[in-house]
C-alpha positions in Angstrom: 16.9 0.4 -20.9 18.7 1.6 -18.1 16.9 3.1 -14.9 18.3 4.8 -11.5 15.8 3.9 -9.1 15.7 5.9 -5.5 13.7 5.0 -2.9 14.3 6.3 0.7 13.9 2.8 2.8 16.1 -0.1 2.8 14.6 -2.9 0.4 12.7 -5.7 1.5 11.1 -3.8 4.6 7.9 -1.7 4.3 7.7 -0.4 0.9 11.0 -1.0 0.2 9.3 -4.8 0.1 6.9 -3.4 -3.0 10.2 -1.5 -4.2 12.2 -5.1 -4.5 9.9 -6.9 -5.8 9.0 -4.3 -8.8 13.4 -4.3 -9.3 13.1 -7.9 -9.0 10.2 -8.4 -11.6 12.0 -5.2 -14.1 15.2 -7.1 -14.7 13.6 -10.6 -15.3 12.3 -8.5 -18.2 15.0 -7.0 -19.6 15.3 -3.6 -17.7 18.6 -2.3 -16.5 18.2 -1.1 -12.9 20.6 0.3 -10.6 19.4 1.3 -7.2 19.7 3.9 -4.8 18.3 3.2 -1.6 18.9 3.7 2.3 21.2 1.6 2.5 23.3 3.5 0.3 23.0 6.3 2.7 22.4 4.7 6.3 23.2 7.8 8.7 19.9 9.4 7.0 17.9 6.3 8.6 17.0 8.3 11.9 17.0 11.9 10.2 13.7 13.5 10.9 14.3 15.5 7.2 15.5 11.9 5.6 13.6 12.4 2.3 15.2 16.1 1.9 19.0 14.8 2.7 18.0 11.6 0.5 17.6 14.0 -2.0 20.8 15.9 -2.2 22.8 13.0 -1.9 20.3 11.5 -5.0 21.2 14.9 -6.9 24.8 14.4 -6.7 24.8 11.0 -8.6 22.0 13.2 -11.4 24.3 16.1 -11.8 27.5 13.4 -12.3 26.3 10.1 -13.9 22.4 10.6 -15.1 24.2 10.4 -18.7 24.3 6.8 -18.7 20.4 6.3 -17.7 17.3 6.9 -20.0 15.0 7.1 -16.4 15.1 8.0 -13.4 12.3 6.3 -11.3 11.8 8.0 -7.8 9.1 7.7 -5.3 6.9 11.0 -4.2 8.5 13.4 -2.0 12.1 12.0 -1.7 13.5 13.5 -5.1 12.3 17.5 -6.1 16.0 18.5 -7.2 16.7 15.6 -8.6 13.9 15.3 -10.8 15.1 19.1 -11.9 18.4 18.2 -12.4 17.3 14.7 -15.0 15.1 16.7 -16.9 17.8 19.4 -17.2 19.4 16.4 -18.9 16.6 15.2 -20.9 16.0 11.9 -18.5 12.5 10.9 -18.6 11.4 10.5 -15.3 8.5 8.9 -13.1 7.0 9.2 -9.8 5.8 6.4 -8.1 3.2 7.0 -5.4 1.4 4.7 -3.6 -1.4 6.7 -2.3 -4.1 9.1 -3.4 -3.1 12.6 -5.1 -1.8 14.8 -2.2 -4.4 17.3 -1.9 -6.8 14.7 -1.9 -4.9 12.6 1.0 -5.0 15.7 3.1 -8.4 16.8 2.7 -9.3 13.0 4.4 -6.8 12.8 6.9 -7.2 16.5 8.1 -10.7 14.8 9.1 -9.5 12.3 10.8 -6.4 14.0 12.8 -4.3 17.6 12.6 -1.2 18.2 11.2 -1.4 14.8 8.4 1.2 16.3 6.2 3.7 19.0 6.6 3.8 21.9 4.3 7.3 21.3 3.0 6.4 17.8 2.5 3.1 18.4 0.7 5.0 21.2 -1.7 7.6 18.9 -2.4 4.9 16.2 -3.5 2.9 18.3 -5.3 6.0 19.8 -7.3 7.5 16.0 -7.9 4.2 15.3 -9.9 4.0 18.3 -11.9 7.6 18.0 -12.8 6.8 13.8 -13.6 6.4 12.7 -17.2 4.5 9.6 -15.0 3.1 9.0 -12.5 2.4 5.6 -11.0 -0.4 4.4 -8.6 -1.3 1.0 -7.8 -4.8 1.5 -7.9 -8.1 2.7 -10.0 -9.3 4.7 -6.5 -6.1 6.0 -6.5 -5.8 7.6 -9.7 -9.2 9.5 -10.2 -8.5 11.5 -7.6 -5.2 13.0 -9.4 -7.2 15.7 -12.0 -5.5 17.4 -14.5 -2.7 15.1 -13.8 -4.7 12.2 -15.1 -2.9 12.1 -18.5 0.0 11.2 -16.9 -1.1 8.6 -14.5 -0.7 4.6 -14.3 -2.1 1.8 -13.0 -0.3 -0.8 -11.8 -1.1 -2.8 -9.2 0.8 -4.4 -6.3 1.3 -8.0 -5.8 1.7 -10.8 -3.2 3.2 -14.2 -2.5 0.9 -16.3 -3.1 3.3 -19.1 -2.8 3.8 -17.7 1.1 0.5 -16.8 1.8 -1.7 -19.1 1.4 -5.0 -20.9 3.3 -4.1 -22.8 6.1 -6.8 -22.3 8.4 -6.6 -23.3 12.2 -9.7 -24.5 14.1 -10.8 -22.0 17.0 -14.1 -21.7 19.2 -15.1 -18.0 18.5 -15.7 -15.5 15.6 -12.7 -13.9 15.0 -12.0 -11.1 12.9 -8.8 -9.1 12.1 -7.4 -5.6 11.7 -4.0 -5.0 11.0 -1.8 -2.0 9.9 0.5 0.7 12.2 -1.5 4.1 10.8 -4.6 3.1 12.5 -6.3 6.5 12.4 -5.8 6.4 8.1 -6.9 3.1 8.3 -10.1 3.3 10.2 -9.8 2.5 13.7 -11.9 4.3 15.1 -14.5 3.0 12.7 -13.9 -0.6 13.7 -14.0 0.0 17.0 -16.7 1.6 17.2 -18.8 -0.8 15.2 -17.2 -3.4 17.7 -19.7 -2.2 20.6 -22.3 -3.7 18.8 -20.4 -7.6 18.7 -21.9 -10.5 20.5 -20.3 -12.3 23.6 -18.7 -15.0 20.8 -17.1 -12.4 19.3 -13.4 -11.5 19.2 -11.1 -9.0 17.2 -7.3 -9.0 16.9 -5.5 -6.1 16.1 -2.0 -6.4 14.3 -0.3 -2.8 15.0 2.9 -1.0 16.7 0.2 1.5 17.7 -0.6 1.7 21.5 -4.4 2.3 21.6 -5.3 2.5 25.2 -7.6 0.2 27.1 -9.5 -2.2 25.1 -12.4 -4.4 26.0 -12.0 -8.1 26.9 -12.7 -9.5 23.2 -9.8 -7.6 21.4 -6.1 -8.5 21.8 -3.6 -6.5 20.6 -0.6 -8.0 18.8 2.2 -5.8 17.9 4.8 -9.2 16.6 4.0 -11.7 15.0 6.9 -14.2 13.2 4.7 -14.7 9.6 1.6 -12.5 9.0 0.1 -15.6 6.8 -0.3 -17.7 10.2 -1.9 -14.7 11.6 -4.3 -14.6 8.7 -4.8 -18.4 8.8 -6.4 -18.3 12.8 -9.1 -15.2 11.9 -12.3 -15.8 10.1 -12.2 -12.7 8.2 -9.9 -9.5 7.4 -11.4 -6.2 7.7 -9.6 -3.0 7.0 -12.0 0.3 7.4 -9.7 2.3 5.6 -10.0 5.9 4.8 -7.4 6.7 2.1 -4.6 5.0 0.7 -3.6 3.6 -2.9 -3.5 -0.3 -2.6 -3.2 -2.1 0.7 -1.0 -4.9 0.7 -2.4 -6.8 3.7 -5.5 -7.0 2.1 -3.5 -8.8 -0.6 -2.2 -11.2 1.5 -5.4 -11.7 3.5 -7.0 -12.6 0.3 -3.9 -14.8 -0.5 -4.9 -16.7 2.4 -8.0 -17.3 1.5 -10.2 -14.6 3.9 -13.0 -13.3 2.7 -12.3 -9.2 3.1 -14.8 -6.4 4.1 -13.0 -3.4 3.3 -13.2 0.3 1.9 -13.5 1.4 -1.7 -10.8 3.5 -0.4 -8.4 0.7 0.3 -7.5 0.7 -3.5 -8.4 -3.2 -3.5 -9.3 -5.1 -6.9 -12.3 -7.1 -4.6 -15.6 -7.6 -6.3 -18.4 -6.9 -3.8 -20.4 -9.6 -3.0 -17.8 -11.7 -5.5 -14.6 -12.1 -4.0 -15.4 -10.1 -1.0 -17.5 -7.3 0.4 -17.6 -3.0 -0.1 -18.4 -1.0 2.2 -18.5 2.5 2.7 -15.8 4.9 4.4 -16.2 6.5 8.1 -19.4 3.9 8.5 -19.2 1.8 11.8 -22.6 0.6 11.4 -21.6 -1.0 7.9 -18.7 -2.9 9.0 -20.8 -4.5 11.7 -23.3 -5.1 9.3 -20.9 -6.8 6.7 -19.3 -9.1 9.5 -22.6 -9.8 11.5 -24.1 -11.6 8.0 -20.6 -13.0 7.6 -20.6 -14.2 10.9 -23.6 -15.6 9.9 -23.4 -17.3 6.6 -20.4 -19.4 7.0 -21.0 -21.1 3.7 -20.6 -17.5 1.8 -17.5 -16.9 4.3 -15.6 -19.8 2.3 -17.1 -18.8 -1.2 -15.7 -14.9 -0.8 -12.4 -16.5 0.7 -11.7 -18.8 -2.2 -12.8 -16.3 -4.9 -10.3 -13.7 -3.0 -7.4 -16.5 -3.3 -8.7 -17.1 -7.0 -7.7 -13.4 -7.8 -4.4 -13.0 -5.3 -3.0 -15.3 -7.6 -3.5 -13.4 -10.5 -1.0 -11.1 -8.5 2.1 -12.5 -7.8 5.0 -10.0 -7.7 6.2 -10.6 -10.9 3.4 -9.4 -12.6 3.8 -6.0 -10.9 7.5 -6.2 -12.1 6.4 -7.1 -15.8 3.9 -3.8 -15.9 6.2 -1.7 -14.7 8.8 -3.1 -17.4 5.9 -2.0 -19.8 5.9 1.6 -18.1 9.5 1.9 -18.6 9.5 0.7 -22.6 6.3 3.3 -23.0 8.1 6.0 -21.4 11.2 5.6 -23.5 9.7 4.8 -27.1 
C-alpha cells in the first residue's frame, strides 16, 4: 500500500504535529507514505491563498505521478483539484478534517464572530467532502454533524505523548485555573471571562494564548510563550476549555496526561467521562463554568481523583495508536 499524504502545513508544528504523528505511526505499521507539505513549497507559507496554491502544486504531482499510489490523503480545504484528478485516475481519497462539518462549524462560529469562514473556503471544503471516499474525524461529537455523509466518516481519535506530558505538580498558594488556545472566541473565552467575574479572591486564571485580550483583572495572567507546555500544566490545579466548536482539542489530551482535572464542553471532542475523568459542562454557559470550578475548588480529593483517571485515560491513547488506526483505515479503503 502506498499513500501520498498532503497537508498545507509544516510537519511538527500546529496541525503539522498531528500529521507528523499520523505518518510516523502508519509507517511503523507498514504503510509506504510519501509526503507533500509546506516544507516542499516554502514560498507559500505567507500566502493569503495558501491552500489554493498548495492544491495547484499538489495537483501537478497527482497528474504526473499518481499511478504509483493507492491513496491520496489530504486535509480538508487543501486539495479540491487534486482530489478530482486522483479520482479520475481511480485512486482512493481520504479527506481528513479535524473539526465538525463545515456547515455546522459556520452556524456555531457565526454566532460568536462575523466572517468565520470565507465563502470560497466553504465551497472547497464541501466539495472535497462530497468527493472523498473516506472522511476521518477525531471525535464522536464531530462525526454526528456530517448528516448524509455519515457513512463515509471514520472516527480516529488523536493522541498524546504521555511520556513527555506527565504529572509533576508544582506547589502554589492560589487556586489556579488554566485556559489554552489561540482562537480564543472559538474556544469560549468570553464565557470563561464572564464566569471569572464570580471568582473568589484566592482564584487565579492563567490564559495561554498569542491573542491580545485588552485590560484584564489582576487575578488573570496572560501568557504568550512558554518553553514547555508540560511545565505550564503542572503549575495549574484545573484545566478549563469551554470551547464552542472543534473536533478534538489536543490541549485537553495534554492536560489530562499531566494529571489535571479538566472542565470542558462536549464540543471539545474529548473522551472524558463526566464525573469520572473530568467534568462536562454545556457550551456557552458561564454559570456552569463557574459552578464546576467552584465545586472542584472546594473538593481537592475530587480533583485528585479526576486527575488520576484523566491520566490513565490519556495513557491509553499514545500517538502510536492514532497511527495504527490510520493504517487500518488505509487497509479498509483499498481492500
